[in-house]
C-alpha positions as CSV (number, residue, x, y, z in Angstrom):
1,X,27.2,53.5,-100.8
2,X,26.6,56.8,-99.1
3,X,28.4,60.1,-98.3
4,X,28.0,62.4,-95.3
5,X,26.6,65.9,-95.4
6,X,27.4,68.1,-92.3
7,X,25.6,71.3,-91.3
8,X,26.9,74.2,-89.1
9,X,25.5,72.5,-85.9
10,X,27.5,69.4,-86.6
11,X,24.4,67.3,-87.4
12,X,25.4,64.7,-90.0
13,X,23.0,63.0,-92.5
14,X,24.0,60.1,-94.7
15,X,22.6,60.4,-98.2
16,X,22.8,57.8,-101.1
17,X,26.0,58.4,-103.2
18,X,24.0,58.8,-106.4
19,X,22.5,62.0,-105.1
20,X,25.0,64.7,-106.1
21,X,25.4,68.4,-106.6
22,X,24.4,68.2,-110.2
23,X,20.8,67.3,-109.2
24,X,19.1,70.6,-108.1
25,X,16.0,68.8,-106.8
26,X,18.0,66.5,-104.5
27,X,20.3,69.2,-103.5
28,X,17.4,71.3,-102.2
29,X,16.0,68.3,-100.5
30,X,19.4,67.7,-98.9
31,X,19.6,71.3,-97.6
32,X,16.1,71.1,-96.2
33,X,16.9,67.9,-94.4
34,X,20.0,69.2,-92.8
35,X,18.4,72.5,-91.8
36,X,15.3,70.9,-90.4
37,X,17.2,68.4,-88.3
38,X,19.1,68.7,-85.0
39,X,21.2,66.0,-83.2
40,X,19.7,64.3,-80.2
41,X,22.9,62.6,-79.1
42,X,26.6,63.3,-79.7
43,X,29.6,62.4,-77.6
44,X,33.2,63.4,-77.9
45,X,34.2,59.8,-78.6
46,X,31.9,59.6,-81.6
47,X,32.4,63.2,-82.8
48,X,33.4,62.0,-86.3
49,X,30.6,59.5,-86.6
50,X,27.1,60.4,-87.9
51,X,24.7,60.9,-85.0
52,X,21.0,60.1,-85.1
53,X,18.9,63.1,-86.0
54,X,15.2,63.9,-85.4
55,X,13.1,66.4,-87.3
56,X,13.1,69.7,-85.3
57,X,9.3,69.9,-84.9
58,X,9.2,66.4,-83.4
59,X,12.2,67.2,-81.1
60,X,10.4,70.4,-79.8
61,X,7.2,68.5,-79.3
62,X,9.0,65.9,-77.3
63,X,10.6,68.6,-75.1
64,X,7.3,70.5,-74.6
65,X,6.6,70.4,-70.8
66,X,2.9,71.2,-71.4
67,X,2.2,68.2,-73.4
68,X,1.5,65.0,-71.5
69,X,4.0,62.2,-71.9
70,X,1.3,59.6,-72.5
71,X,-2.1,60.4,-74.0
72,X,-5.0,59.5,-71.6
73,X,-6.4,56.9,-74.0
74,X,-3.0,55.2,-74.2
75,X,-2.6,55.3,-70.4
76,X,-6.0,53.6,-70.0
77,X,-4.9,50.8,-72.3
78,X,-1.6,50.4,-70.4
79,X,-3.4,50.2,-67.1
80,X,-5.9,47.6,-68.5
81,X,-3.0,45.5,-69.8
82,X,-1.3,45.8,-66.4
83,X,-4.4,44.5,-64.6
84,X,-4.5,41.5,-66.9
85,X,-0.8,40.6,-66.5
86,X,-0.9,41.1,-62.7
87,X,-4.0,39.0,-62.3
88,X,-2.6,36.2,-64.5
89,X,0.7,36.3,-62.6
90,X,-1.0,36.1,-59.2
91,X,-3.1,33.1,-60.3
92,X,0.0,31.4,-61.8
93,X,2.4,32.0,-58.9
94,X,0.3,33.0,-55.9
95,X,2.5,36.1,-55.6
96,X,1.6,39.7,-56.3
97,X,3.3,42.1,-58.7
98,X,4.0,45.5,-57.1
99,X,1.6,47.4,-59.3
100,X,-1.5,47.8,-57.1
101,X,-0.5,51.2,-55.9
102,X,-0.2,52.7,-59.4
103,X,-3.5,51.1,-60.5
104,X,-5.2,52.5,-57.4
105,X,-3.8,56.0,-58.2
106,X,-5.2,55.7,-61.7
107,X,-8.6,54.4,-60.6
108,X,-9.0,56.9,-57.8
109,X,-8.2,59.9,-60.0
110,X,-10.5,58.7,-62.8
111,X,-13.5,57.9,-60.5
112,X,-13.2,60.8,-58.0
113,X,-12.0,63.4,-60.4
114,X,-8.6,64.0,-58.9
115,X,-5.5,65.5,-60.5
116,X,-2.5,63.3,-60.1
117,X,0.8,64.9,-59.2
118,X,3.7,63.8,-61.4
119,X,6.1,63.9,-58.4
120,X,4.8,62.7,-55.0
121,X,5.9,65.1,-52.3
122,X,5.3,64.4,-48.6
123,X,2.8,61.7,-49.1
124,X,0.6,63.7,-51.6
125,X,-0.5,61.7,-54.7
126,X,-3.2,64.0,-56.0
127,X,-5.0,67.3,-55.7
128,X,-8.8,67.3,-55.3
129,X,-11.2,68.9,-57.7
130,X,-14.9,69.6,-57.5
131,X,-16.1,68.9,-53.9
132,X,-12.6,68.1,-52.9
133,X,-11.1,71.2,-54.6
134,X,-7.6,72.0,-53.3
135,X,-7.4,69.1,-50.9
136,X,-4.1,67.2,-50.8
137,X,-4.8,63.5,-51.1
138,X,-2.8,60.4,-50.3
139,X,-3.9,57.3,-52.3
140,X,-3.7,53.7,-51.1
141,X,-4.7,50.5,-52.8
142,X,-5.2,46.9,-51.7
143,X,-6.2,43.7,-53.6
144,X,-8.8,41.7,-51.8
145,X,-8.7,38.3,-53.6
146,X,-10.8,36.6,-50.9
147,X,-13.1,38.8,-48.8
148,X,-13.6,35.9,-46.3
149,X,-10.0,36.3,-45.1
150,X,-9.3,38.9,-42.5
151,X,-6.2,40.8,-41.5
152,X,-5.7,42.7,-44.7
153,X,-3.6,45.7,-44.2
154,X,-2.9,48.8,-46.3
155,X,0.4,50.3,-47.1
156,X,2.0,52.4,-44.3
157,X,0.6,55.9,-44.1
158,X,2.9,58.9,-44.1
159,X,2.0,60.5,-40.8
160,X,4.2,63.5,-41.4
161,X,3.1,64.2,-44.9
162,X,1.3,67.3,-46.0
163,X,-2.0,65.6,-46.9
164,X,-5.7,66.3,-46.0
165,X,-7.4,63.0,-47.1
166,X,-6.5,59.4,-47.6
167,X,-8.3,57.5,-50.3
168,X,-8.3,53.7,-50.2
169,X,-9.1,51.8,-53.4
170,X,-10.1,48.1,-52.9
171,X,-9.6,45.8,-55.8
172,X,-10.7,42.3,-56.6
173,X,-8.6,39.4,-57.9
174,X,-8.6,40.9,-61.4
175,X,-7.2,44.2,-60.0
176,X,-10.6,45.9,-60.8
177,X,-11.9,48.4,-58.2
178,X,-15.0,47.5,-56.3
179,X,-15.0,50.0,-53.4
180,X,-13.3,53.3,-52.6
181,X,-13.2,54.7,-49.1
182,X,-11.8,58.0,-47.8
183,X,-10.9,59.4,-44.4
184,X,-9.7,62.8,-43.1
185,X,-6.3,63.5,-41.6
186,X,-7.8,64.1,-38.2
187,X,-9.7,60.8,-38.2
188,X,-6.7,58.8,-39.3
189,X,-4.2,60.4,-36.9
190,X,-6.6,59.9,-34.0
191,X,-7.1,56.3,-34.8
192,X,-3.3,55.7,-35.1
193,X,-2.6,57.6,-31.9
194,X,-5.2,55.6,-30.0
195,X,-3.7,52.2,-31.1
196,X,-1.7,50.2,-28.7
197,X,0.9,48.8,-31.0
198,X,4.0,50.6,-32.1
199,X,3.4,49.4,-35.6
200,X,0.1,51.2,-35.8
201,X,1.6,54.4,-34.3
202,X,4.1,54.4,-37.1
203,X,1.3,54.5,-39.7
204,X,0.2,50.9,-40.2
205,X,-3.6,50.3,-40.4
206,X,-5.8,47.4,-41.3
207,X,-8.4,47.6,-44.1
208,X,-11.2,46.9,-41.6
209,X,-10.1,49.7,-39.4
210,X,-9.9,52.2,-42.3
211,X,-13.5,51.2,-43.3
212,X,-14.7,51.9,-39.8
213,X,-13.2,55.4,-39.4
214,X,-13.8,56.4,-43.0
215,X,-16.7,56.5,-45.4
216,X,-17.6,54.7,-48.6
217,X,-17.5,57.2,-51.5
218,X,-17.9,54.8,-54.5
219,X,-18.9,51.2,-55.1
220,X,-19.1,49.1,-58.2
221,X,-22.8,48.4,-57.6
222,X,-24.0,52.0,-56.8
223,X,-21.4,54.3,-58.2
224,X,-20.6,57.5,-56.3
225,X,-22.2,57.7,-52.9
226,X,-24.2,60.7,-51.4
227,X,-22.0,63.3,-49.7
228,X,-22.9,62.2,-46.1
229,X,-20.6,60.4,-43.7
230,X,-22.1,56.9,-43.4
231,X,-20.9,56.4,-39.9
232,X,-22.0,59.7,-38.4
């Protein structure tokens, strides 16, 4: 059996009934527990029921906006597991899980030293660092399970977005990156405007076309490429 102890801030803890006021050690422990805890959920309907409590230091840490929600090493593990599950699902069903965009964002940021934005605004996924410092970047990803098949297309580009570069990460059947390309805003808009189809003018582009107007910046075989446009 247990009995409730309620503090001034209405946080309620349930303690074993054998802990009483006659025991000074347990009484001190009980006071510390109440003072060091704050409620994380309380509704009018359940006002007289004990709500779950969380130590104050953990609550403040969870609310700290400067602390990343997921540590980098944990995120790497999550992405690795996502690759495995997506690849197995594709082999089992022939269908693709909608995870390639998020994997591409992770890979592009890691390989090209980009800073991902938590909230995507106007087609901007990341901000460049180093040689791309301050540049606003839109990231696209595409799984190429069979390179012999043509007609592969990337996701529709946000023509009206406030971006400077588009980065395209190409992945194999295991959702592992094997090539990354980039193209400037001017090159992409010029290619879209010169296209004859309405679909292209709205922002649709094939992988082959993107590779022609852009440049290879990273490959699995050679790593980062020299800072020269390969098609100029």
